[in-house]
N, C-alpha and C positions, 0 to 999 in steps of 0.2 A: 785200392788195387782190385778188389772184388767187383766194384761197380762197372769196370770196363767189360768184363765177361758177362755180367748180368745184362748190360745194355745190348750187347751183341746178341745174346740169346733171346732177349725180349723182342728185338727188331726182326729176328729170323723166325720166331715161333708163330705157329698157326693156332687156331682155336683148339683147346684141349691139351696143349702142352703144359705139363706140370714141372715146376722147378722146386727142388728140395734143397735147402741150404743146411748143411751139417756144421753146426757151430755151437759154442757155449751159449747157454740161455741168456747170459748177460748182454749179448750182442743182438739178440732177436729184434729188440725195439728199433735198432738202427735200420732195419730192412723191412719193417712192417708195411710200408707203402709200396713195396715191390711186387705184390701179388705172388708171394712164394709161400711154401710150407717149410716147416723147420723140423729138424731131427737133432738129437743130442749126439755129440761125438762119442766114439768108442775109445778104448784104451790105446789102440793102435789104429793104423789106417784101415785095415780090413774090418775092424769093428765099426768104424765110422761109416764106411761104405755099406756095410750090412744094415746099420741103423737107417741110413738114408734110403736104401732099397725097401726096407720094411715100410717106411713112411710113404714112399712112392706107391707101393702095392696097395696101401690103405686108401690113399686119395685117388688113385687111378688104377683100379683093379684090372682093367682091360688093356693097359699099356703093354706093348710087346718088347720094347727096347729101353735100355737105360744108357745114358751117356754120363760118365763120371769125369768131372773136370776139376782140376786144382785151381783154387782162386789165385794161387801164386803164379799163374800163367795168363796174365791179362792181354797178351799180344796174339792170342789165337785169332785166326781169320775165319771169315764166313766160308771161304773155299775149303779150308781144312776141315771144318765141321761137316760140310756137305759131303766131302769125299769120304771121311771116316764113317759117317752114317750110311752112305751108299754101300761101302764095303761090308759093313756089319750086316746089312740087310741081305747081302749075297752070301756071306760066309758064316753068319751067326755071331761073330765077334771080330772086332777090328781095333787097331791101336795106331795112333799117330806116332811117327818117328822119323828120324833123319839118319842117314849113314854117318858113322863116326868119322870125324876128321883126324882126331888125334891118334897117335900110337899108344896102345894100351899095354901095360906090363902087368904081369901077375906076380905077386910076392906072397909067400906063405907067412913070413915073419915081419913084414913091413921094413925090412932092412936090405935083403938081397933079392935080386930079380930071379924069379923062377923061370919065366918065359915071356916071350912077346906073343900076344894073341893077334892073329891075322885080322886087321881092321875091316877088310872087305866083307867079313861075315858079321860085323858088329853094328848095331843100331842103337842110337840114343832114343829112349822112349819118352813120349810126351803125353799130354791129355788134350782132348777127351779120349777116353777109351769107351767104346760102345759095344754092348753085349746084349744078346737076347735075355730077357729077364728070367725065363724058366731055366736057361742054361746057367745063369749066375746063381740062381737059387740052388740048383743041384751042386754047383761048385762050392757054395758055402757049406752045404751038408757034408760034402767030401772033406773040406778043410777041417770042420769040427770032428768028424769021425776019425780022421787020420792025424789030428793035432798038427796041422801044417801051419807054417807062418809064411805069408806071402807079402811082397813089397809093392805089388801093383795089382790092378784089377784083372787084367787078362791072364796073370799067372794062375788065377783060380781056374780059368778055363783050360790053361795048359795042363794043370794038375789032373784034369779029367781026361787028358789025352786027346783033346779036341782041337780043331784048327783055329788059329788066330791069324787074321790077315794084317800084314804090315801095310799101312797107308802112309805114303810119303808125305811128310809135312814140310814145314818151313823152319829154317834155323832161327828165325826171329821169334818163334814160339818158346821163348826162354822161360825158365823158372826163376822167380825172384827169391834168392836166398841170402844175398849180401847187399850192403848199401850200393856197391858198384853195379849190381844187377838192376837196381831201381833206376839208376841213371841211364843205363842202356835201354831199359823198357820205356822210359819217358821219351828218349830220343826216337825210338821206333814209333811210338804212338803219336808223337808230334809230327813226324814225317808223313804219317797216314792222313 
């Protein structure tokens, strides 16, 4: 699954682009021929992203932006990456997403419906999420200082009170979490 994203990034990258894979050391040997750097995962996502960011700053100290991408999203397109990077360069942080199609209900106890949330205001967030490195560094300092728990990378920027641009992506940029998702992803990639 990871190889699809790595191939796309490799094909798109210019000289000086650094790729840091955040994964358990036991898998590093599987990707030693990909010209990538490695970082160990954290306890939660935010720790993993921070470890990857630290490694990126170590190997590319003059790098201005970081794009965080889930390996479980192998169907991202070149157009999506170019669009979200362009928006991040304009706004300082950008995230791929698509408008929610489903009706979303809120429940306080998992049994009774509290309310229906207007879906025209809701977006399903994808990756990559692209952020100015210095902004993300300040965000991690804020997260630690205020003991915040965040579930995605641009939430760190939001916690600073700073702007995040929504970049409209594609519904095909799905996250593989179930065996059925794998079948859908294979169909999408085979069609391309």
